[in-house]
ZADREN-146642 format. One record per residue (C-alpha): residue in three letters; x, y, z. Coordinates in steps of 0.1 Angstrom, whole numbers, padded with zeros to 4 digits, always signed. Layout:
% ZADREN-146642
ALAXYZ...
END
This chain:
% ZADREN-146642
MET-1225-0186+0229TYR-1221-0224+0242LEU-1201-0238+0214ASN-1176-0263+0237CYS-1197-0281+0256LYS-1189-0316+0266THR-1209-0347+0281PHE-1194-0375+0301PHE-1188-0391+0267SER-1156-0368+0267LEU-1143-0401+0284ARG-1129-0398+0318TYR-1131-0360+0313GLY-1168-0348+0315THR-1193-0357+0341MET-1229-0347+0327PRO-1251-0369+0304ALA-1264-0355+0275GLU-1299-0350+0290MET-1283-0331+0321LEU-1263-0307+0299ILE-1296-0299+0278LYS-1319-0296+0307LYS-1296-0272+0326ALA-1292-0251+0292ALA-1332-0253+0288GLN-1337-0239+0325LEU-1310-0210+0316GLY-1331-0201+0287ILE-1305-0211+0262THR-1314-0217+0224THR-1285-0229+0206LEU-1258-0255+0220ALA-1228-0269+0204LEU-1217-0307+0216THR-1178-0308+0212ASN-1168-0338+0230ILE-1132-0346+0230ASN-1122-0370+0200ILE-1154-0388+0201THR-1187-0384+0188SER-1205-0412+0203ASP-1238-0392+0217ALA-1238-0367+0189TRP-1275-0382+0179GLU-1289-0384+0215PHE-1276-0348+0218VAL-1293-0338+0188ASP-1328-0356+0195LEU-1327-0342+0232CYS-1320-0308+0220ARG-1351-0308+0194LYS-1372-0321+0221HIS-1365-0291+0243LEU-1366-0266+0214ILE-1328-0260+0215LYS-1310-0256+0182PRO-1282-0285+0182VAL-1246-0278+0168LEU-1221-0305+0164GLY-1186-0308+0165VAL-1156-0323+0183GLU-1129-0310+0205CYS-1096-0324+0189ARG-1067-0332+0217ASN-1033-0346+0216GLN-1035-0364+0250SER-1041-0336+0273THR-1029-0309+0246PHE-1059-0287+0233CYS-1058-0286+0195TYR-1089-0265+0183LEU-1126-0270+0180LEU-1141-0284+0149LEU-1178-0272+0142ALA-1200-0284+0115ARG-1220-0260+0094ASP-1239-0284+0077GLN-1242-0323+0067GLU-1211-0319+0046GLY-1191-0303+0075TRP-1202-0332+0097TYR-1192-0359+0074HIS-1156-0344+0068ILE-1152-0338+0107ASN-1162-0377+0109ARG-1138-0386+0083PHE-1109-0361+0097LEU-1112-0377+0132SER-1116-0411+0118ASP-1084-0411+0101HIS-1064-0398+0130LEU-1080-0422+0155SER-1075-0452+0133ARG-1039-0446+0123GLU-1031-0433+0158ILE-1016-0403+0145PRO-1014-0369+0163PHE-1036-0341+0150PRO-1016-0314+0131ASP-1012-0279+0146ARG-1036-0262+0124ALA-1068-0278+0112PRO-1072-0285+0075ALA-1097-0266+0055LEU-1124-0291+0056PRO-1155-0280+0037GLY-1186-0268+0058THR-1166-0267+0090TRP-1152-0238+0114ALA-1118-0244+0133ILE-1114-0223+0165TYR-1084-0218+0183LYS-1077-0208+0216TRP-1067-0169+0218GLY-1031-0167+0214ALA-1026-0200+0196VAL-1024-0185+0162PRO-1017-0147+0153PRO-1050-0131+0139ALA-1030-0119+0106LEU-1024-0158+0099LEU-1060-0168+0100LEU-1078-0185+0070PRO-1114-0178+0063HIS-1126-0210+0080GLU-1106-0203+0114LEU-1116-0185+0142LEU-1099-0174+0177GLY-1121-0185+0208VAL-1119-0162+0236ASN-1124-0174+0271PRO-1139-0147+0296ARG-1106-0153+0316ASP-1085-0141+0283LEU-1102-0106+0285ASN-1075-0090+0307ARG-1051-0097+0280PHE-1071-0074+0255PHE-1055-0044+0270ARG-1042-0023+0237VAL-1057-0050+0214ASP-1076-0037+0187THR-1104-0063+0186LEU-1127-0045+0164SER-1101-0051+0134ILE-1106-0088+0137ARG-1143-0089+0152HIS-1152-0115+0125GLN-1122-0139+0137LEU-1132-0139+0174VAL-1159-0160+0192ILE-1167-0166+0230MET-1151-0202+0238HIS-1160-0206+0273PRO-1160-0246+0282VAL-1191-0262+0299THR-1176-0296+0313PHE-1194-0304+0345GLN-1226-0293+0367ASP-1212-0281+0397ASN-1180-0276+0419ASP-1186-0311+0434HIS-1184-0326+0400TYR-1155-0308+0393GLU-1137-0328+0419LEU-1149-0357+0405HIS-1134-0346+0369ARG-1099-0346+0385VAL-1104-0382+0401LEU-1116-0391+0366ARG-1083-0373+0351ALA-1062-0392+0376ILE-1077-0425+0368ASP-1072-0417+0333GLN-1036-0411+0336ASN-1031-0435+0364ILE-1015-0416+0388LEU-1024-0403+0423ILE-1046-0372+0424SER-1016-0352+0441GLN-0996-0360+0408LEU-1022-0342+0386GLU-1007-0314+0365PRO-1030-0283+0358HIS-1028-0285+0320THR-1043-0321+0321THR-1075-0308+0337GLY-1104-0283+0334THR-1109-0255+0358VAL-1137-0251+0383HIS-1150-0224+0360ASP-1160-0248+0332GLN-1197-0249+0343PHE-1228-0229+0327VAL-1229-0193+0330HIS-1262-0178+0326PRO-1264-0162+0293ALA-1269-0128+0306LYS-1239-0127+0329MET-1220-0139+0300VAL-1231-0110+0278GLU-1222-0087+0308ARG-1187-0101+0310PHE-1184-0090+0274GLU-1199-0057+0276GLN-1167-0039+0264TYR-1167-0061+0233PRO-1203-0066+0221HIS-1188-0075+0185ILE-1176-0107+0199VAL-1213-0118+0213SER-1226-0109+0179ASN-1199-0128+0161THR-1205-0158+0183LEU-1242-0157+0175ARG-1236-0154+0138VAL-1212-0182+0137LEU-1239-0204+0157GLU-1264-0193+0133THR-1242-0205+0101CYS-1244-0241+0116GLU-1273-0265+0110VAL-1278-0302+0118GLU-1300-0311+0088MET-1304-0350+0094ALA-1339-0364+0104LEU-1339-0390+0130GLN-1354-0425+0130THR-1352-0428+0091PRO-1341-0461+0076ARG-1303-0457+0066ASN-1293-0494+0061ARG-1282-0501+0026LYS-1313-0500+0004SER-1307-0526-0020PHE-1286-0557-0026LEU-1284-0557-0066GLY-1286-0520-0070ASN-1323-0520-0076VAL-1352-0528-0054GLU-1374-0544-0081GLU-1344-0568-0091ASP-1339-0575-0053ARG-1376-0583-0050GLN-1374-0607-0082LEU-1342-0624-0070LEU-1358-0629-0034ARG-1389-0646-0049GLN-1366-0668-0070LEU-1344-0680-0042ALA-1375-0685-0020TYR-1392-0711-0044GLN-1358-0727-0052GLY-1355-0733-0014MET-1388-0747-0012GLU-1383-0774-0036TYR-1351-0782-0015ARG-1369-0780+0017TYR-1407-0794+0008GLY-1405-0805-0027LYS-1420-0790-0056ASP-1456-0787-0048HIS-1465-0779-0011ALA-1497-0757-0010GLU-1491-0743+0024ALA-1452-0734+0023SER-1461-0716-0011ARG-1490-0698+0005ARG-1469-0686+0036ILE-1440-0677+0011GLU-1465-0653-0008LYS-1476-0639+0024GLU-1442-0631+0038LEU-1430-0618+0005ASP-1459-0594+0003ILE-1451-0580+0041ILE-1412-0578+0031ALA-1422-0558+0000GLN-1446-0536+0021GLN-1417-0527+0044GLU-1388-0529+0015PHE-1368-0552+0036GLU-1358-0573+0007ALA-1321-0563+0010TYR-1319-0574+0045PHE-1330-0609+0037LEU-1307-0608+0004ILE-1274-0594+0024THR-1280-0621+0050TRP-1286-0649+0021ASP-1252-0637+0007ILE-1233-0642+0039ILE-1248-0675+0041ARG-1239-0685+0005TYR-1201-0673+0009ALA-1200-0693+0043GLN-1213-0725+0026GLU-1188-0721-0006ARG-1158-0719+0022GLN-1175-0748+0040PHE-1184-0727+0072PHE-1206-0741+0095TYR-1233-0717+0109VAL-1266-0716+0127GLY-1292-0691+0120ARG-1312-0686+0151GLY-1334-0661+0169SER-1368-0649+0158GLY-1360-0652+0122ALA-1366-0686+0124ASN-1405-0678+0123SER-1398-0671+0084ILE-1404-0698+0058VAL-1384-0674+0035ALA-1355-0673+0058TYR-1359-0711+0060CYS-1360-0714+0023LEU-1330-0694+0018LYS-1312-0718+0046ILE-1306-0689+0066THR-1321-0709+0095ASP-1329-0746+0096VAL-1358-0744+0119ASP-1392-0756+0097PRO-1417-0728+0106ILE-1448-0750+0094GLU-1436-0782+0115LEU-1434-0759+0147ASN-1467-0735+0138LEU-1445-0706+0142PHE-1458-0669+0134PHE-1440-0648+0107GLU-1457-0617+0127ARG-1434-0628+0157PHE-1408-0621+0132LEU-1421-0592+0110ASN-1455-0574+0108PRO-1469-0544+0090TYR-1462-0524+0122ARG-1427-0530+0124THR-1405-0503+0111SER-1370-0516+0118PRO-1356-0542+0097PRO-1356-0581+0109ASP-1332-0592+0131PHE-1313-0624+0119ASP-1286-0637+0144ILE-1264-0657+0126ASP-1237-0679+0146PHE-1203-0689+0130SER-1175-0707+0147TRP-1150-0687+0162ARG-1124-0695+0140ASP-1144-0687+0107ARG-1162-0655+0120ASP-1132-0630+0112ALA-1135-0646+0075ILE-1170-0639+0074ILE-1165-0603+0086ARG-1138-0595+0063TYR-1162-0606+0034VAL-1188-0582+0042PHE-1163-0553+0045ASP-1148-0563+0009LYS-1182-0567-0004TYR-1197-0532+0005GLY-1164-0512+0013ASP-1148-0498+0043THR-1168-0466+0033HIS-1203-0482+0038THR-1192-0506+0066ALA-1184-0507+0105LEU-1184-0530+0132LEU-1210-0519+0157GLY-1193-0503+0189THR-1206-0505+0224VAL-1199-0485+0256THR-1182-0501+0286THR-1192-0485+0316PHE-1177-0480+0352GLN-1190-0505+0376THR-1192-0501+0412ASN-1162-0524+0422ALA-1142-0511+0394ILE-1149-0475+0404ILE-1139-0482+0439ARG-1106-0500+0429GLU-1098-0473+0406MET-1104-0444+0429GLY-1086-0463+0459LYS-1057-0465+0436VAL-1059-0426+0428PHE-1059-0417+0466GLY-1030-0441+0474LEU-1047-0468+0493PRO-1027-0501+0496LYS-1045-0531+0477LYS-1052-0548+0509GLU-1074-0519+0521ILE-1092-0517+0487ASP-1101-0555+0490GLN-1112-0548+0525ILE-1137-0520+0512LEU-1149-0543+0486GLU-1157-0572+0506ASN-1168-0556+0539GLY-1179-0520+0526PHE-1168-0489+0538ASN-1156-0487+0574ILE-1162-0449+0579GLN-1184-0447+0612LEU-1159-0469+0632ASN-1127-0446+0618GLU-1133-0412+0604ASP-1111-0420+0572HIS-1115-0389+0551ILE-1102-0411+0524GLN-1126-0438+0523ARG-1153-0410+0528LYS-1142-0393+0495ILE-1141-0426+0477GLN-1176-0434+0490HIS-1187-0399+0480PHE-1174-0396+0445SER-1183-0435+0437GLY-1221-0423+0450LEU-1218-0395+0424MET-1209-0417+0394ASP-1236-0443+0405GLN-1263-0416+0405GLU-1254-0414+0367LYS-1263-0445+0356SER-1243-0463+0327PHE-1212-0437+0334PRO-1190-0446+0304ASN-1156-0457+0305HIS-1142-0468+0272LEU-1157-0478+0237SER-1155-0514+0230ILE-1169-0540+0201HIS-1204-0550+0199ALA-1207-0589+0202GLY-1215-0594+0167GLY-1233-0561+0152ILE-1222-0548+0119LEU-1236-0516+0101ILE-1242-0517+0064SER-1251-0480+0055ASP-1265-0468+0022ALA-1247-0436+0025PRO-1208-0433+0035ILE-1206-0445+0075HIS-1190-0410+0082GLN-1222-0390+0074TYR-1232-0404+0108CYS-1205-0410+0129THR-1168-0414+0135THR-1149-0446+0132TYR-1116-0460+0148LEU-1097-0489+0144PRO-1094-0513+0177PRO-1068-0543+0179LYS-1094-0565+0162GLY-1083-0547+0129PHE-1119-0538+0116SER-1133-0502+0115THR-1155-0498+0142ALA-1182-0472+0149GLN-1185-0448+0178LEU-1220-0458+0182ASP-1239-0482+0204MET-1268-0501+0193LEU-1292-0474+0207GLN-1273-0444+0192ALA-1273-0464+0158GLU-1312-0473+0158ARG-1317-0435+0168ILE-1308-0425+0133GLY-1322-0455+0116LEU-1290-0478+0113TYR-1297-0515+0121LYS-1272-0542+0128PHE-1265-0576+0110ASP-1255-0599+0136ILE-1224-0620+0130LEU-1217-0639+0161SER-1194-0665+0172GLN-1200-0694+0193ARG-1178-0723+0208GLY-1205-0747+0201LEU-1202-0744+0163GLY-1164-0747+0165HIS-1171-0783+0177ILE-1196-0792+0148ARG-1175-0774+0121ASP-1143-0792+0133THR-1159-0825+0139ILE-1170-0822+0099ASP-1136-0816+0088ILE-1120-0844+0110ILE-1143-0868+0100ARG-1135-0859+0062LYS-1099-0863+0070ASN-1101-0893+0094LYS-1132-0911+0077GLN-1133-0900+0043VAL-1172-0892+0049ASP-1190-0857+0039ILE-1219-0848+0058ASP-1247-0826+0051ILE-1252-0812+0086HIS-1279-0790+0075ASN-1304-0821+0069VAL-1316-0816+0103LYS-1350-0835+0099ALA-1333-0867+0091PHE-1315-0866+0123THR-1346-0858+0143VAL-1362-0895+0131ASP-1328-0913+0133GLU-1335-0941+0159LYS-1297-0942+0172VAL-1300-0902+0177LYS-1331-0906+0194GLU-1316-0935+0218ASN-1289-0912+0227LEU-1312-0884+0235LYS-1333-0903+0255LYS-1303-0918+0276VAL-1289-0884+0278ASN-1257-0895+0261THR-1252-0858+0253ILE-1218-0848+0270GLY-1200-0822+0244CYS-1235-0814+0228PHE-1249-0779+0226TYR-1273-0767+0252ILE-1280-0802+0265GLU-1250-0815+0282SER-1254-0797+0317PRO-1264-0816+0347GLY-1297-0796+0349MET-1304-0800+0313ARG-1296-0839+0313GLN-1320-0844+0345LEU-1346-0824+0327LEU-1347-0846+0297GLN-1346-0877+0317LYS-1377-0865+0335LEU-1393-0858+0302GLN-1379-0890+0289CYS-1371-0871+0257ASP-1366-0887+0226ASN-1381-0864+0200TYR-1376-0827+0186LEU-1409-0811+0199THR-1401-0822+0234LEU-1364-0809+0230VAL-1379-0776+0219ALA-1400-0772+0247ALA-1370-0783+0270SER-1349-0757+0255SER-1373-0731+0267ILE-1384-0745+0304ILE-1348-0751+0313ARG-1343-0711+0317PRO-1339-0698+0351GLY-1370-0675+0353VAL-1390-0704+0342ALA-1379-0731+0368GLN-1379-0704+0397SER-1415-0697+0386GLY-1426-0735+0395MET-1438-0736+0354MET-1410-0762+0347LYS-1423-0783+0377GLN-1458-0781+0365TYR-1448-0789+0327ILE-1432-0820+0338HIS-1460-0832+0359SER-1483-0824+0332TYR-1463-0841+0305ARG-1460-0875+0328ASN-1495-0871+0337PRO-1513-0857+0308ALA-1548-0872+0317SER-1546-0847+0348VAL-1545-0815+0327THR-1574-0794+0332TYR-1576-0766+0305LEU-1593-0731+0311HIS-1615-0732+0282PRO-1616-0754+0250VAL-1600-0729+0228ILE-1571-0731+0250GLU-1570-0770+0246GLU-1572-0765+0211LEU-1542-0741+0210LEU-1520-0754+0238SER-1526-0790+0241ASP-1490-0795+0230THR-1479-0777+0260PHE-1508-0790+0283GLY-1523-0758+0286ILE-1492-0738+0297MET-1478-0709+0275VAL-1444-0720+0271TYR-1431-0696+0244GLN-1439-0661+0232GLU-1457-0676+0204ASP-1480-0690+0225VAL-1493-0654+0237ILE-1497-0644+0200LYS-1517-0678+0193VAL-1539-0672+0225ALA-1546-0635+0218HIS-1552-0642+0178THR-1577-0674+0182TYR-1589-0668+0219ALA-1593-0629+0218ASN-1596-0624+0179MET-1568-0600+0177GLU-1551-0595+0145LEU-1515-0611+0146ALA-1496-0581+0141ASP-1518-0568+0172ALA-1511-0600+0191ASP-1472-0596+0185SER-1477-0559+0199LEU-1494-0576+0231ARG-1465-0599+0232ARG-1438-0571+0231ALA-1462-0553+0256MET-1458-0582+0280ALA-1422-0582+0276GLY-1420-0549+0291LYS-1417-0523+0261TYR-1448-0506+0266ARG-1457-0514+0305GLY-1473-0480+0319THR-1479-0466+0286LYS-1514-0457+0271ASP-1505-0480+0243PHE-1502-0510+0269GLU-1536-0497+0283LYS-1553-0499+0247ILE-1540-0534+0241GLN-1553-0545+0274GLU-1588-0529+0266ARG-1589-0543+0230PHE-1583-0578+0245PHE-1610-0576+0272ALA-1634-0560+0245ASN-1627-0587+0219CYS-1631-0614+0244ALA-1667-0602+0257GLN-1677-0597+0219LEU-1668-0634+0215GLY-1689-0643+0244ARG-1660-0657+0264PRO-1665-0659+0301TYR-1649-0630+0318GLU-1634-0651+0348VAL-1616-0674+0320SER-1603-0644+0300ALA-1591-0628+0332GLU-1572-0658+0342VAL-1557-0660+0308TRP-1547-0622+0309ARG-1531-0629+0342GLN-1513-0659+0328ILE-1500-0640+0300ALA-1491-0610+0322SER-1469-0632+0347PHE-1455-0652+0315ALA-1438-0620+0305ASN-1412-0622+0332PHE-1396-0654+0315SER-1410-0652+0280PHE-1388-0670+0254SER-1394-0672+0216LYS-1403-0706+0204ALA-1381-0698+0175HIS-1351-0693+0196SER-1357-0728+0214ALA-1362-0744+0182SER-1328-0729+0167PHE-1312-0744+0199ALA-1328-0776+0196VAL-1314-0777+0159GLU-1278-0771+0170SER-1285-0797+0196TYR-1294-0825+0171GLN-1266-0817+0147SER-1242-0820+0178LEU-1261-0854+0188TYR-1261-0867+0154LEU-1221-0861+0151LYS-1217-0878+0189THR-1237-0907+0177TYR-1221-0917+0147PHE-1186-0903+0151PRO-1183-0900+0188ALA-1142-0899+0190GLU-1139-0873+0161PHE-1166-0853+0178MET-1150-0853+0212VAL-1117-0845+0198ALA-1133-0814+0182VAL-1149-0805+0215ILE-1115-0808+0232ASN-1099-0786+0205ASN-1126-0758+0209PHE-1119-0753+0244GLY-1157-0747+0249GLY-1184-0765+0269PHE-1201-0767+0303TYR-1174-0787+0318ASN-1137-0790+0320ARG-1115-0804+0293GLU-1108-0834+0318LEU-1141-0848+0316TYR-1142-0845+0277PHE-1111-0864+0277ARG-1129-0892+0298GLU-1159-0890+0275LEU-1133-0894+0243LYS-1120-0924+0262LYS-1152-0944+0265THR-1153-0944+0223GLY-1126-0968+0226VAL-1097-0951+0210ASN-1063-0952+0224ILE-1050-0920+0242HIS-1012-0912+0240PRO-0996-0885+0259PRO-0980-0856+0238CYS-0954-0870+0215ILE-0929-0847+0193ASN-0935-0871+0164ASN-0971-0877+0164SER-0988-0847+0184ASP-1000-0814+0167TYR-1007-0783+0184PRO-1044-0795+0192THR-1051-0828+0197ASN-1052-0852+0168ILE-1068-0885+0156LYS-1057-0908+0132GLY-1078-0942+0130GLN-1080-0950+0165GLU-1052-0934+0179VAL-1055-0902+0195TYR-1025-0882+0203VAL-1028-0851+0232GLY-1018-0819+0216LEU-0988-0798+0226ILE-1011-0770+0236HIS-1023-0788+0268VAL-0988-0791+0281GLU-0988-0765+0311GLY-0956-0744+0307LEU-0945-0753+0271GLU-0940-0721+0255GLN-0962-0715+0220ALA-0932-0705+0202LEU-0910-0737+0210ALA-0941-0760+0200GLU-0947-0744+0166ARG-0908-0747+0160ILE-0913-0783+0170LEU-0938-0790+0146GLU-0925-0769+0116GLU-0891-0785+0120ARG-0908-0819+0118ARG-0925-0808+0089GLN-0899-0799+0068CYS-0873-0823+0079GLY-0890-0854+0091PRO-0895-0872+0124TYR-0872-0870+0154LEU-0848-0899+0156HIS-0840-0897+0194LEU-0834-0873+0220GLU-0799-0864+0209ASP-0815-0855+0171PHE-0842-0833+0187CYS-0816-0812+0208SER-0795-0808+0177ARG-0824-0796+0156ILE-0844-0776+0182SER-0818-0768+0211PRO-0844-0763+0236GLY-0839-0749+0271ALA-0834-0771+0300GLU-0867-0762+0315GLN-0886-0768+0285LEU-0869-0798+0274GLU-0878-0813+0310LEU-0914-0805+0305LEU-0914-0825+0270ILE-0897-0854+0289ARG-0918-0855+0321ILE-0951-0854+0299GLY-0941-0882+0279CYS-0931-0868+0244PHE-0899-0891+0241GLN-0918-0924+0247PHE-0911-0937+0213THR-0872-0939+0221GLY-0878-0970+0244GLN-0863-0950+0275THR-0874-0943+0307LYS-0882-0906+0318LYS-0854-0909+0343GLN-0830-0920+0318LEU-0840-0893+0293LEU-0838-0868+0321TRP-0803-0879+0328LYS-0790-0879+0294SER-0808-0843+0287SER-0781-0828+0311LEU-0756-0837+0286LEU-0775-0822+0256VAL-0789-0789+0265ARG-0772-0759+0251GLN-0762-0728+0271PRO-0792-0705+0275GLY-0794-0680+0249THR-0779-0700+0220ALA-0798-0707+0193ALA-0800-0736+0171VAL-0792-0736+0135HIS-0805-0766+0115ASN-0780-0778+0090LEU-0785-0807+0068SER-0761-0831+0072LEU-0748-0866+0058PHE-0743-0879+0095GLN-0769-0879+0123PRO-0760-0871+0157ALA-0750-0904+0175ALA-0773-0914+0203VAL-0755-0907+0237ASN-0748-0938+0256CYS-0751-0934+0295GLU-0745-0964+0318LEU-0774-0953+0343PRO-0779-0974+0377GLU-0810-0994+0382LEU-0835-0964+0392ALA-0868-0973+0412TYR-0901-0965+0391HIS-0935-0963+0409GLN-0966-0968+0386HIS-0982-0935+0399GLU-0952-0914+0386ASP-0967-0909+0350ALA-1000-0902+0362PHE-0987-0875+0384ASP-0964-0860+0358GLU-0998-0858+0339ILE-1015-0840+0370ASP-0990-0815+0371LEU-0986-0808+0333LEU-1022-0815+0319GLY-1040-0810+0349PHE-1055-0845+0350PRO-1040-0882+0345LEU-1049-0898+0311ALA-1059-0931+0329SER-1089-0931+0350PRO-1082-0914+0385PHE-1098-0943+0402GLU-1071-0964+0388VAL-1046-0939+0402LEU-1062-0937+0438ASN-1047-0957+0466HIS-1078-0963+0484ASP-1102-0992+0493GLN-1132-0985+0470SER-1150-1018+0474ALA-1175-1008+0498TYR-1190-0978+0478ILE-1224-0983+0462PRO-1219-0972+0426ALA-1244-0948+0406ARG-1261-0976+0386ASP-1273-0992+0421PHE-1289-0960+0437HIS-1324-0968+0425ARG-1323-0996+0450TYR-1319-0972+0481VAL-1344-0947+0473ASN-1351-0926+0503GLN-1323-0946+0520PRO-1289-0937+0532VAL-1261-0942+0505THR-1224-0939+0509THR-1203-0936+0475LEU-1170-0923+0461GLY-1171-0896+0437TYR-1146-0877+0417LEU-1156-0840+0414VAL-1166-0828+0379THR-1184-0795+0385THR-1204-0773+0411LYS-1231-0748+0405THR-1240-0727+0437MET-1273-0711+0441ARG-1292-0691+0469THR-1324-0702+0486VAL-1355-0679+0490LYS-1338-0669+0525GLY-1303-0657+0505GLU-1284-0687+0519PRO-1259-0704+0497MET-1266-0738+0485CYS-1251-0762+0459PHE-1253-0789+0434GLY-1227-0812+0427THR-1218-0834+0396PHE-1195-0863+0404LEU-1182-0895+0383ASP-1181-0927+0401ARG-1157-0956+0394GLU-1174-0967+0363GLY-1178-0931+0348GLN-1213-0929+0357PHE-1228-0895+0368ILE-1236-0887+0406ASP-1257-0857+0412THR-1258-0842+0446VAL-1274-0813+0464HIS-1258-0797+0493PHE-1284-0775+0513PRO-1273-0747+0533ASP-1266-0765+0567SER-1248-0794+0548LEU-1227-0769+0526ARG-1217-0749+0556GLN-1205-0778+0575TYR-1190-0796+0547PRO-1178-0773+0521PHE-1163-0782+0487GLN-1123-0782+0486LYS-1118-0781+0449GLY-1114-0811+0427GLY-1103-0845+0435PHE-1121-0872+0455TYR-1147-0870+0480ILE-1166-0895+0501LEU-1203-0888+0500LYS-1230-0899+0524GLY-1267-0887+0519LYS-1302-0900+0509ALA-1311-0909+0475ILE-1340-0891+0463SER-1361-0898+0432GLU-1381-0876+0411TYR-1395-0891+0381ASN-1367-0921+0382VAL-1339-0894+0383ILE-1320-0900+0413THR-1303-0871+0432LEU-1282-0875+0467GLU-1290-0851+0496ILE-1257-0849+0513SER-1254-0851+0549GLN-1217-0854+0552MET-1189-0852+0526LYS-1150-0858+0531LYS-1124-0850+0509ILE-1096-0877+0502GLY-1062-0876+0486TYR-1046-0900+0462PHE-1028-0919+0490GLU-1054-0916+0520ASP-1069-0949+0527LYS-1089-0941+0559LYS-1124-0950+0569PHE-1149-0924+0568
END
């Protein structure tokens, strides 16, 4: 009788999670339940799963609405009906067209209208009329027996109690962006839309038992046939599993020849072992689909990085899915795939943000929209957003909402009933964790299904333009759909664009996947040791540069370890400090057991990686590799508190006892494994990061200018673009301000000449910049200001920006002369320029100007205003006596002594002490372009806070840790460009 139930996935309408809906139904003895959310099917399979666990028969459907107007319910009678409902809903969502007044005759479905919406005589065989108990008073003199097969009970179930009905009204006001007092009744449910006991429902319809029986008959015709947790990804690449198997073997051995040479016994042994496990799991298609994506990327000269646990696979390495050699790093395939794993392996493939959409389009074209969709995700209401939205609904001014967010509710001091309501309703939403707000797109997941995707879910078309499933990752995995990860990363844009720029500027092609050659290159090793790493992926931050210096890192394996121990959990645990000490003093390391020394000598007895857990469990406790990986996953929290975890623990100690391991040592090994779980990190992940770091560093070493231009053009990295322009200047190029005849929209490099891109000019309209460049491309360079104004007809403000930033330096006239002249040339606002080719170019206007004063700082301040920084060194612009300050290169002479220096702020990082007090790490540049790293403890930070960017006089003590100098700041003062005062 309950064929119109909603969860909180009826977005900004329902208030119950599926679990609560089903538990309430079970408590009432309800045995059949239909889920009909509004225009969405996101939690359908969670609903089915929970219903089956509670011995309730699930029925799937949807409530179709045009905005707030109810159209009809659609119920699926079978799997075909569910497929057609998803197709119908997807079509209307994707095309953003309203639902028709009458539901189409979809195979395997029922369509149910509200009583009175359609005359009974006009109903088709698949159509029914829903009768709400409140409609019964309209049945006087209606012959319901003659239409008994067309009538069903339709009592909506939307919220759990009266309190949540009020929350429902708040959500409806949020959805419509109106005050709650402005809500119209037809846009909300009623307070009656809650569960009613089945006996009471039957009692209400006691005069119409045929309606009750017909409702039960209709529900009996509906069946959810699909099993859950059954693999539903595309099952073959070539159309035949055996052909897939042969192709994968062929590609693996071809790749082995490229990676290792023709004869390599260990590689061949590992390939055979992996192919056997892949065949057992029938995961060939997953490898081949990923390989095909990589193959397409290589054909298009798209740069990519395969990372994650897939780097444990030698087959993946030979297929060029990853560039991490699992033999070199002794990586275990079982960390990636083992006989106990039922889900497909998980490859993370990163592309440049410019290339990712082309890759996604290829996947959609290859496998078809019918079988392909981006994975969705659910954006939930966060506490601050809930309070802000509710504040608007209840009419609070922005200032009061901000005060609540900053200081909490102020109800005790003033009996503010509005604040009390907001606190109450936000508390109700916080109780239901992950209260959904709207659907979004997963960062990189793509679903490729064997059967049509609409067998499982509805899709919609967000602005990105790719069909997207109304499923998040957990819902998709519940039915056996596993994602392919096609991700984007700014760091890859650096590498990809550098390769293109080098090809154009130096006519050199680079095999960027030849990583082994990069790791042994002496110049690359020297740059790594000197931490000349600005712009390089993962190794440019102040923390990473300091760590690399402390480790004296100049090799691949040390960098892999650094990529792991830099992570916050490791650092906070004290393990990073212990690792550095052991690395610098290997003779002082004490190992728990000779086996541990044999296994972990590379990491000085410390389990740095998740793979170390597998290695120790396998060798020290004689556990099968697959069992050892289960232990690793258990330690990561997936099985903690379960009987499975207890069995693994028992097996570990039993095996240790059988091998005669000392109990005290085994207990300590187990303790370390358990504590390690809080910050475990895959060695394959670290190795993938290190590979990309080496690729970046190789390019920076041999093509530094081209590399830095690419970093600048990708607007990504740890630092702001000013530092990257400073780093570019160090390469010896000449950096010119934007120029209408030489600049492009991004920054460009031609030989040793770099022209800042028009994109960097603050306030310059993109449409105007593109028009300037297109006009130049079609009709040649601009001759002078008059020619430019004639051809482009810019507005006065935009022309002033171009003149002030230096776009007309080529004319030989000063900015003041050009600005004076521009007032005679600018057209009236709103008049468009029409370019006509003429035999006679406009003559230059000759203006007799008085001698105008010029100050050397003017250009720099124009650049600061329009670019955000001066192109010259800021220290050259600063009007301040800089002779008394100690440069960074001399800090080592003042260890544990006070130092006074002058720094130009680069970046800051705020953290909290164990007491919860804020402290800060600062990074500055000195006059010579060297970094100054500072630490500001809470007392110092309170007394001398940061005041945005610029120059700071810094006083503090020089502290040395493994020859890395940091200033502990005791005093700090910000100064301006023209401030020449002593501290």
